[in-house]
Every structure is written in structure tokens, then in C-alpha cells.
C-alpha positions as semicolon CSV with decimal commas, in nm:
position;residue;x (nm);y (nm);z (nm)
1;M;0,006;-0,007;0,000
2;Q;0,149;0,332;-0,112
3;K;0,189;0,604;0,196
4;R;-0,031;0,894;0,143
5;I;0,154;1,216;0,093
6;E;0,085;1,482;0,364
7;L;0,117;1,827;0,277
8;P;0,231;2,087;0,538
9;E;0,009;2,376;0,652
10;I;-0,003;2,643;0,371
11;K;0,125;2,994;0,473
12;L;-0,125;3,253;0,317
13;V;0,041;3,573;0,243
14;R;-0,197;3,860;0,119
15;H;0,010;4,127;-0,088
16;A;-0,111;4,465;-0,212
17;R;0,066;4,427;-0,531
18;A;-0,047;4,057;-0,623
19;T;-0,290;4,034;-0,911
20;R;-0,347;3,674;-0,910
21;L;-0,301;3,352;-0,648
22;R;0,028;3,216;-0,683
23;L;0,184;2,886;-0,504
24;R;0,538;2,845;-0,412
25;V;0,660;2,525;-0,282
26;E;0,975;2,525;-0,090
27;P;1,168;2,255;0,101
28;T;1,029;2,360;0,439
29;Q;0,691;2,522;0,358
30;I;0,435;2,611;0,097
31;R;0,338;2,955;0,043
32;L;0,018;3,107;-0,115
33;T;0,025;3,464;-0,199
34;A;-0,302;3,624;-0,275
35;P;-0,436;3,946;-0,364
36;V;-0,587;4,149;-0,074
37;F;-0,941;4,109;-0,163
38;C;-0,941;3,763;-0,264
39;T;-1,206;3,573;-0,094
40;K;-1,181;3,237;0,116
41;R;-1,378;3,062;-0,129
42;Q;-1,160;3,168;-0,412
43;I;-0,860;3,068;-0,230
44;Q;-0,997;2,746;-0,134
45;K;-1,120;2,668;-0,496
46;F;-0,766;2,749;-0,646
47;L;-0,609;2,489;-0,356
48;D;-0,865;2,223;-0,458
49;D;-0,784;2,261;-0,828
50;S;-0,417;2,276;-0,753
51;E;-0,391;1,979;-0,528
52;Q;-0,240;1,731;-0,758
53;W;0,017;1,960;-0,875
54;L;0,110;2,036;-0,510
55;L;0,129;1,679;-0,395
56;E;0,348;1,577;-0,685
57;T;0,589;1,917;-0,640
58;W;0,597;1,862;-0,268
59;K;0,690;1,502;-0,301
60;K;0,962;1,582;-0,549
61;Q;1,088;1,858;-0,335
62;Q;1,095;1,614;-0,026
63;D;1,263;1,327;-0,217
64;Q;1,526;1,578;-0,339
65;Q;1,600;1,664;0,014
66;L;1,580;1,320;0,166
67;G;1,827;1,189;-0,083
68;T;2,101;1,365;0,090
69;T;1,999;1,355;0,454
70;G;2,234;1,224;0,671
71;Q;2,524;1,263;0,423
72;L;2,730;1,544;0,550
73;P;2,981;1,685;0,307
74;Q;3,328;1,586;0,319
75;T;3,431;1,898;0,110
76;L;3,270;2,220;0,089
77;Q;3,338;2,466;-0,213
78;L;3,314;2,834;-0,150
79;F;3,252;3,096;-0,398
80;N;3,575;3,268;-0,385
81;L;3,836;2,973;-0,307
82;D;4,007;2,780;-0,584
83;Q;4,021;2,459;-0,388
84;P;3,741;2,322;-0,171
85;L;3,774;2,297;0,205
86;E;3,831;1,946;0,357
87;V;3,545;1,924;0,628
88;I;3,640;1,709;0,928
89;Y;3,364;1,622;1,215
90;Q;3,522;1,570;1,550
91;T;3,465;1,630;1,909
92;Q;3,556;1,974;2,013
93;K;3,436;2,281;2,225
94;S;3,407;2,540;1,943
95;S;3,123;2,471;1,690
96;F;3,368;2,520;1,405
97;I;3,750;2,581;1,368
98;F;3,854;2,707;1,019
99;D;4,209;2,664;0,921
100;D;4,221;2,860;0,620
101;E;4,596;2,806;0,533
102;N;4,524;2,448;0,512
103;L;4,199;2,458;0,381
104;Q;4,035;2,266;0,643
105;L;3,735;2,317;0,837
106;F;3,688;2,112;1,183
107;I;3,311;2,100;1,270
108;S;3,187;1,999;1,633
109;D;3,012;1,650;1,598
110;R;2,751;1,771;1,884
111;H;2,531;1,942;1,608
112;P;2,722;1,922;1,279
113;E;2,454;2,037;1,046
114;S;2,381;2,340;1,255
115;Y;2,747;2,424;1,290
116;L;2,806;2,382;0,937
117;K;2,543;2,648;0,876
118;T;2,676;2,857;1,142
119;F;3,035;2,871;0,981
120;V;2,867;2,932;0,619
121;I;2,691;3,244;0,779
122;S;3,006;3,355;0,945
123;Y;3,217;3,311;0,623
124;A;2,936;3,494;0,433
125;K;2,917;3,820;0,669
126;I;3,318;3,852;0,600
127;Y;3,354;3,792;0,244
128;L;3,004;3,885;0,079
129;P;3,027;4,263;0,169
130;K;3,391;4,253;0,027
131;Y;3,299;4,093;-0,281
132;L;3,015;4,314;-0,349
133;S;3,239;4,624;-0,292
134;Q;3,463;4,460;-0,567
135;V;3,207;4,407;-0,794
136;S;3,077;4,771;-0,751
137;N;3,426;4,905;-0,834
138;E;3,435;4,673;-1,153
139;I;3,107;4,806;-1,284
140;N;3,135;5,176;-1,131
141;L;2,786;5,130;-0,965
142;S;2,794;5,247;-0,574
143;F;2,592;5,140;-0,306
144;G;2,534;5,228;0,075
145;Q;2,554;4,963;0,331
146;C;2,600;4,582;0,310
147;A;2,389;4,358;0,515
148;V;2,423;3,975;0,491
149;R;2,119;3,771;0,604
150;Q;1,921;3,442;0,578
151;P;1,592;3,506;0,416
152;K;1,397;3,206;0,282
153;T;1,271;3,343;-0,035
154;R;1,507;3,637;-0,139
155;W;1,901;3,609;-0,269
156;G;1,914;3,968;-0,229
157;S;1,753;4,319;-0,213
158;C;1,830;4,669;-0,249
159;T;1,656;4,972;-0,079
160;A;1,584;5,319;-0,184
161;R;1,878;5,434;-0,012
162;H;2,090;5,208;-0,203
163;D;2,143;4,966;0,092
164;I;2,183;4,614;-0,032
165;M;2,101;4,295;0,156
166;L;2,263;3,971;0,027
167;N;2,158;3,584;0,129
168;S;2,460;3,431;0,304
169;G;2,380;3,097;0,100
170;L;2,522;3,266;-0,186
171;V;2,885;3,181;-0,063
172;L;2,768;2,815;-0,160
173;F;2,729;2,888;-0,532
174;P;2,987;2,933;-0,820
175;Q;3,144;3,300;-0,837
176;E;2,958;3,359;-1,127
177;I;2,604;3,313;-0,974
178;T;2,721;3,541;-0,680
179;R;2,841;3,776;-0,909
180;Y;2,506;3,769;-1,091
181;V;2,309;3,855;-0,764
182;C;2,561;4,152;-0,700
183;V;2,513;4,298;-1,023
184;H;2,143;4,252;-1,005
185;E;2,116;4,429;-0,683
186;L;2,367;4,706;-0,783
187;A;2,171;4,761;-1,096
188;H;1,870;4,845;-0,880
189;T;2,053;5,164;-0,758
190;Q;1,991;5,303;-1,101
191;H;1,638;5,147;-1,187
192;F;1,456;5,053;-0,875
193;D;1,209;4,820;-1,087
194;H;1,248;4,515;-1,318
195;S;1,180;4,717;-1,661
196;P;1,352;4,649;-1,972
197;H;1,633;4,933;-1,901
198;F;1,702;4,739;-1,562
199;W;1,758;4,421;-1,752
200;G;1,960;4,594;-2,013
201;L;2,197;4,721;-1,734
202;V;2,235;4,372;-1,587
203;E;2,302;4,232;-1,920
204;R;2,565;4,516;-2,001
205;F;2,763;4,355;-1,689
206;D;2,657;3,994;-1,714
207;Q;2,593;3,886;-2,066
208;N;2,486;3,520;-1,924
209;Y;2,251;3,667;-1,675
210;K;1,947;3,456;-1,786
211;Q;2,151;3,133;-1,758
212;H;2,276;3,242;-1,409
213;R;1,943;3,348;-1,308
214;K;1,804;3,002;-1,411
215;L;2,072;2,821;-1,234
216;L;2,017;3,030;-0,910
217;K;1,657;2,946;-0,933
218;N;1,687;2,560;-0,999
219;S;1,970;2,483;-0,783
220;P;1,869;2,324;-0,437
221;M;2,025;2,412;-0,139
222;P;2,202;2,107;0,096
223;Y;1,944;1,962;0,351
224;W;2,189;2,086;0,623
225;W;2,125;2,460;0,525
226;Y;1,766;2,419;0,665
227;A;1,907;2,345;1,010
228;K;1,862;2,589;1,293
229;A;2,200;2,789;1,327
């Protein structure tokens, strides 16, 4: 007998700019974005009509995550390093010890998934702002402050004051992907929208931005990234 797939509780978000109902299946939750004046009856009908797609997509997402569960990485490739780090799990007081000279990362075996994520966040807070400044100088687009955070659904953002936020998970991608996000957010300092002028500016500094954008969207994060740091 095949086990019935159980969907998690769907998180409803009403957005003033939303013009239609939209579902987003993530590794840890399902989000439904709805227009402000959409009725409960319309929402329920939309969910009923989308049930089969939801079940199939959620199962695929979970299978993808379960495929790597329990398999902690023995190496870790970071966006600005030519060689991957050797990851060693051992009993130690510190959550992690980073030996940058020998490219070794020692992770406490108490909560290895959480401590691995803690290291990535710590590394990102040091090196992502530096890299953003480097790209800023290369393409001659300035910004205000840089914050590094862990939002669930955004890789970056830019405020009206030209302050930029970058997702710490970007250090786990190849450098050309991280660079695309930096270019994307820096382009918002000139065009605070996604108009043709905006995308034209992005393409000026990243001719392969469409490919990079697609890879960013379709590449899953490792299962341990969803552990509590």
C-alpha cells in the first residue's frame, strides 16, 4: 500500500501588489500569495484545483532533500576559493574551527548540520560585503551599506537608499552566480524596478545573466542549510 503524501500547512500571504493567486513550494513550507481582496472561497477553490500539482511538487521537493539527508559533506566549495575545504567532524568545544592556510574546516560532532550552517553564515558576513564592493568598483555602480542575512525566499534586495542585502547562502554557489546577484542588486541603484532598462543594465555587466538566473532558481540548497544555526 502506497503511503499517502501529507502536505504541510499552507502559509497564506496577502500582498497589495498581487494580481493573482500564486503557489510557491519550498523545501520546508508551501506559500500562497493572494491579492488583498481575494475571498476565502476563491482561495479554497484554487487550492482544490491545484491539489494534484501540489502533491507531486511537494513529494519531488522532499525526495530531493531526503536523498542527501544524513550525508554530511566531506568537502565544501565556497564561491571565492579555488580549492574546496576539507570538512572534518570531530569532538571539540568550538562549533567550528577554520584553518584557512590548510583549507580545513573542523566541525563539532554535537550538532554538525547546525554548526556547518553557522560557519557558512560567519564566512558570508566577512566575504560577501567585500565581494560586493569589488563588483561595485568593477562596474562603477555604488551602494550604501551591505547586510548579510538568511531570508527564506530572497537572494538579495536593494532599498531606496541603495543599501543592499545579500543572502549568506550565496557563498555556496559558483562565483559567477554570486556575481550575478551582486550585479542585479547594484543595477537596482539605477532602476528601482524590473523594467527593460533594468535588465539591459544587468546584461551590460553580465551577458549570461539569464543562464545564471536560471541556475540560481533551479539549484537546491543542501539539506543541512535548513537546520537551525
